[in-house]
C-alpha positions as CSV (number, residue, x, y, z in Angstrom):
1,M,-14.7,8.7,-19.6
2,P,-14.1,10.4,-21.9
3,N,-15.8,13.4,-20.2
4,I,-12.8,12.8,-17.2
5,V,-10.4,12.8,-18.9
6,K,-11.5,16.0,-21.2
7,T,-12.3,17.4,-17.7
8,F,-8.1,16.7,-16.7
9,T,-6.5,18.0,-20.3
10,S,-4.6,20.7,-18.0
11,K,-4.0,22.4,-14.9
12,S,-5.4,25.2,-15.1
13,A,-8.6,22.4,-15.5
14,L,-8.4,20.3,-12.8
15,H,-10.7,20.1,-10.6
16,H,-10.5,17.4,-8.2
17,L,-12.4,14.3,-8.1
18,P,-15.0,12.9,-5.0
19,Q,-13.1,11.3,-2.3
20,F,-14.2,9.6,0.8
21,S,-14.7,11.8,3.6
22,E,-12.1,10.1,5.3
23,F,-8.9,10.0,2.9
24,R,-9.8,14.1,1.9
25,H,-6.3,14.4,3.6
26,T,-4.6,13.2,0.9
27,R,-4.2,15.3,-1.7
28,Q,-4.5,14.3,-5.4
29,F,-2.8,16.0,-7.5
30,W,-2.2,15.3,-11.8
31,M,-0.2,12.4,-13.7
32,P,0.8,13.9,-16.8
33,A,2.4,10.2,-18.4
34,R,-0.7,8.5,-17.5
35,K,-3.1,11.7,-17.7
36,M,-4.8,10.8,-14.3
37,V,-5.5,12.0,-11.1
38,A,-3.2,10.6,-8.2
39,V,-2.7,10.0,-4.8
40,K,0.5,8.6,-2.5
41,V,-0.1,6.9,0.0
42,V,3.1,7.0,2.8
43,A,4.5,4.7,5.3
44,G,1.6,3.3,7.7
45,D,-1.8,4.9,5.8
46,F,-3.6,3.5,3.3
47,Y,-6.5,4.7,0.4
48,V,-9.4,3.3,-0.2
49,S,-11.6,5.0,-3.7
50,E,-13.5,3.9,-6.1
51,Q,-12.2,7.1,-8.6
52,D,-10.6,6.0,-11.9
53,E,-7.7,7.5,-10.4
54,V,-3.9,6.2,-9.4
55,I,-2.4,5.3,-5.8
56,C,1.5,5.4,-5.6
57,T,3.3,4.7,-3.4
58,V,7.3,4.1,-3.5
59,L,7.9,0.7,-1.7
60,G,11.8,-0.5,-0.2
61,S,11.2,-3.4,2.5
62,C,8.1,-2.7,3.5
63,V,4.8,-4.0,1.6
64,S,1.7,-2.4,0.0
65,T,-1.0,-5.0,-0.4
66,C,-3.9,-4.4,-3.1
67,I,-7.5,-5.3,-2.7
68,R,-10.5,-4.7,-4.6
69,D,-13.4,-5.8,-5.2
70,P,-14.1,-5.1,-9.0
71,I,-17.7,-5.8,-9.3
72,A,-18.3,-3.1,-6.2
73,G,-15.3,-0.9,-8.3
74,I,-14.1,-0.1,-5.3
75,G,-10.4,-0.8,-3.7
76,G,-7.2,0.7,-2.0
77,I,-3.8,-0.4,-0.9
78,N,-2.1,0.0,2.3
79,H,1.8,0.7,2.6
80,F,3.3,-1.4,6.0
81,L,6.5,-2.0,7.2
82,L,6.5,-4.3,11.0
83,P,7.9,-2.4,13.2
84,D,10.4,-5.0,14.9
85,A,12.4,-7.7,14.4
86,N,9.9,-10.4,16.5
87,C,7.8,-12.3,13.5
88,D,5.5,-14.2,15.9
89,I,2.0,-14.3,15.3
90,L,1.6,-13.0,18.4
91,S,3.9,-10.5,19.0
92,S,3.6,-6.6,18.7
93,S,5.2,-6.4,15.7
94,N,2.6,-8.7,13.6
95,R,-0.6,-7.5,15.2
96,Y,0.3,-3.7,13.6
97,G,0.7,-5.6,10.2
98,V,-3.0,-7.3,11.1
99,F,-4.3,-3.6,11.8
100,A,-2.7,-2.2,8.7
101,M,-4.0,-4.8,6.8
102,E,-7.5,-4.9,8.7
103,Q,-8.2,-1.0,8.2
104,L,-7.8,-1.7,4.4
105,M,-10.2,-5.0,4.3
106,N,-12.5,-2.9,6.4
107,A,-12.6,0.6,4.8
108,I,-13.2,-1.4,1.2
109,I,-16.0,-3.9,3.1
110,K,-17.2,-0.5,4.4
111,Y,-17.7,1.3,0.9
112,G,-19.5,-1.3,-0.6
113,G,-16.9,-4.1,-1.4
114,S,-18.0,-7.9,-0.1
115,R,-14.9,-10.6,0.6
116,D,-16.4,-12.3,-1.2
117,N,-15.3,-10.9,-4.2
118,F,-12.1,-9.4,-3.3
119,E,-8.6,-9.4,-6.3
120,I,-5.6,-9.3,-3.5
121,K,-2.0,-8.3,-4.6
122,V,1.0,-7.9,-3.1
123,V,4.2,-5.9,-3.4
124,G,7.5,-4.6,-2.3
125,G,9.6,-6.7,1.3
126,A,12.9,-6.2,-0.7
127,N,16.6,-6.6,1.0
128,M,17.6,-3.3,1.2
129,M,20.8,-3.5,3.7
130,S,23.0,-6.8,3.8
131,G,23.8,-9.1,6.6
132,P,21.2,-11.6,8.3
133,N,18.4,-8.1,9.7
134,D,16.5,-8.8,6.5
135,V,13.7,-6.7,7.6
136,G,11.6,-6.9,4.0
137,Q,11.6,-11.0,4.4
138,R,10.1,-10.8,7.5
139,N,7.0,-9.0,5.8
140,I,7.2,-11.0,3.0
141,D,6.8,-14.2,5.6
142,F,3.6,-12.3,7.6
143,V,1.4,-10.7,4.4
144,K,1.6,-14.1,2.8
145,Q,0.9,-16.2,6.3
146,F,-1.6,-13.5,7.0
147,F,-4.1,-14.2,3.6
148,E,-3.4,-18.5,4.4
149,I,-4.8,-17.7,7.8
150,E,-7.9,-15.6,6.5
151,G,-7.8,-18.1,3.6
152,L,-7.5,-15.3,0.8
153,P,-6.0,-16.2,-2.9
154,V,-3.2,-14.1,-3.7
155,A,-3.8,-13.3,-7.6
156,A,-0.1,-11.7,-8.1
157,E,2.9,-10.5,-6.4
158,D,6.3,-9.3,-6.9
159,L,8.3,-9.8,-4.4
160,G,11.7,-9.7,-3.0
161,G,14.9,-8.8,-4.2
162,N,17.4,-6.3,-3.2
163,Q,15.6,-3.2,-4.9
164,A,13.4,-0.6,-3.8
165,R,10.3,-0.4,-6.5
166,R,7.9,2.7,-7.2
167,V,4.2,1.8,-7.3
168,Q,1.4,2.2,-9.2
169,Y,-1.9,0.7,-8.4
170,I,-4.9,1.4,-11.0
171,V,-8.6,0.1,-8.2
172,K,-11.2,0.7,-12.0
173,T,-9.1,-2.0,-14.0
174,G,-7.0,-4.1,-11.7
175,Q,-3.5,-3.4,-13.0
176,L,-0.9,-2.6,-10.7
177,M,2.6,-1.5,-12.4
178,V,6.3,-1.9,-11.2
179,N,8.9,0.2,-11.2
180,K,12.3,-1.0,-10.2
181,L,15.3,1.2,-9.1
182,K,18.7,1.3,-9.9
183,H,20.3,1.3,-7.1
184,N,21.9,4.0,-6.7
185,N,18.3,5.5,-5.7
186,N,18.2,2.4,-3.1
187,E,20.5,4.8,-1.3
188,S,17.9,7.6,0.3
189,T,15.1,5.0,0.2
190,M,16.7,3.0,3.1
191,A,17.3,6.5,5.0
192,L,13.5,6.5,4.6
193,E,12.7,3.6,5.3
194,L,15.1,3.7,8.9
195,E,13.4,6.8,9.8
196,N,9.7,5.1,9.4
197,Q,11.3,1.8,11.7
198,R,11.6,4.4,14.1
199,K,8.6,6.6,14.0
200,L,6.6,3.2,14.2
201,Q,8.2,1.9,16.6
202,H,7.2,4.5,18.7
203,Q,4.3,4.5,17.9
204,T,3.6,0.7,18.2
205,D,5.4,1.6,22.2
206,N,3.4,4.5,23.0
207,D,1.2,5.7,20.9
208,I,-1.5,2.8,19.1
209,E,-4.5,1.0,21.1
210,L,-3.7,-2.3,19.4
211,F,-5.9,-5.6,19.6
212,D,-5.8,-9.0,20.4
């Protein structure tokens, strides 16, 4: 550990930490506040690592699940938004959510983690828009139902409310840091979420092969 900290003390000395092959498209950057390498996960994506790095994302109505195997020292997060209003367990919306969850869990197992050791934390699901169309609550209901059906306990959660969240997760320690953004930052987050919803709806209708 001391050698890694020393290596990354300046931008000129920055060297990327090793990444699993399927995640090499995810750009690493230096986070001065934490003196650590970091990556950013966007909506619809996920990331798994065994390195001492910070995984970052910004959530509005979306939910991120943080899962790690503390014994194997591997874990990661996803970032998903159900693409429609139907929350029935057999709906295309929930099938998309199950796909997002299975992607993360299967990748952790693929690279040496064990389901029996999973430590699970969930965050997000804010109600970003006034009115009855509470996308965030549907995402919360889904993720809770998913882990109940899977028989996997959730160790910690920070869900709901009406503020966007800036999230940082460190796989090696399991530390989950959440910064709730001021309401005047919600407008840009909401606009981004609406665009994400449009993209996800299009993908669900046309591009993604969902399993039963």
